[in-house]
C-alpha positions, -999 to 999 in steps of 0.1 A, spaced: 0 0 0 16 33 -11 5 68 -21 31 82 -44 34 120 -41 67 129 -57 61 167 -56 43 189 -30 17 196 -57 -12 172 -65 -16 181 -101 22 180 -109 25 147 -90 -4 132 -109 11 143 -142 43 123 -138 28 90 -125 33 63 -152 3 47 -169 7 14 -151 6 30 -116 -20 58 -123 -52 37 -119 -36 17 -91 -30 49 -72 -67 59 -76 -77 24 -62 -52 26 -33 -65 60 -23 -101 48 -25 -92 20 -2 -75 43 23 -104 67 23 -128 38 30 -106 27 59 -105 62 73 -143 65 69 -148 32 88 -163 15 57 -134 -11 57 -119 -27 87 -86 -41 75 -53 -22 74 -63 4 100 -27 1 115 -9 2 82 17 30 82 3 46 50 -32 47 65 -19 62 97 1 88 78 -30 100 59 -55 94 88 -61 131 96 -57 142 60 -87 126 42 -97 158 25 -62 163 11 -62 127 -1 -95 132 -19 -80 163 -36 -50 142 -48 -74 115 -60 -94 141 -79 -62 152 -97 -52 115 -104 -87 109 -120 -84 141 -141 -50 130 -153 -62 95 -161 -91 109 -181 -68 135 -198 -44 108 -210 -73 89 -226 -87 120 -241 -121 115 -225 -141 144 -213 -139 147 -175 -173 141 -158 -187 169 -136 -172 162 -103 -179 183 -72 -146 202 -68 -130 196 -34 -120 227 -15 -85 237 -26 -64 225 3 -27 223 6 -6 192 11 -2 178 46 28 190 67 46 157 63 50 163 26 83 180 26 114 178 4 127 146 21 93 129 17 91 139 -20 126 126 -27 117 93 -11 87 90 -34 109 99 -64 134 72 -54 107 46 -50 91 55 -84 126 54 -101 129 18 -87 95 9 -101 101 22 -136 135 38 -142 129 44 -180 98 65 -174 108 84 -142 144 92 -152 129 115 -178 107 134 -154 129 138 -123 
């Protein structure tokens, strides 16, 4: 379970996630949001869930940008989605955190990510 946020900007982060991981990120975030909302019981103690526990609205904003990017890449018109309030990234998303995300993504798909980082 992982939420890749290589930049402290949701739209920019979504724009660099490779196609293979893009939809998986949306599904991961959906699962985390369900856990936080109490709709799913497993993984409540997972480090990623704990990290985002008090930041569900921020996570929903990132999900919104991931969905928009997914739709943009397939040239589909984005459906009308209630826009989340424009919120910043959580305080734990700093330079070190983003560099760790970049390193993990480079390990996943070096050919793709070496061109964007």
